[in-house]
Residue, then its C-alpha position, 0 to 999 in steps of 0.5 A: x048637160x051637152x052642147x047643142x050650139x054655139x055662141x059666135x061674135x061678129x067681130x068685136x062688136x058685141x063683145x066691145x058693148x058686153x064690157x061696158x054693162x053694169x056686173x048685173x046686166x053681164x050676169x044676165x046675157x051670160x046665164x042666157x048664152x047658157x039656154x042658148x048653148x044647152x037648150x033645144x028650145x028657147x024660151x020666146x022671151x029670150x029670143x024672137x024672130x024680127x018679123x018682116x026679116x028672114x033668119x034674123x032675130x033678136x035676143x032680149x036682155x030684161x034686167x032692172x026695168x031696162x031692157x038691151x038688145x042685141x040682133x044675131x041670126x043663125x047659121x047652121x044651128x050654131x048662134x051667130x051676134x051680130x050687128x050692134x047691140x043697144x038698151 
């Protein structure tokens, strides 16, 4: 499939969080990043706009009854993962 958008990481905030995650959670994040890169319509199961916050989105990963969240926004259709992630 062709890439529709690129995913960029702001500083090392996300990467530091990601490297501390269990392998299964990392694989789920990788799966969602493929969806973000290759599909025009992203299921709200994975990406939701945060109400009351103009342009701010929440990337949501669910794995074994745990939920992981990462704040992000778009810049000219490219997704930029921002801030810190949390469980």
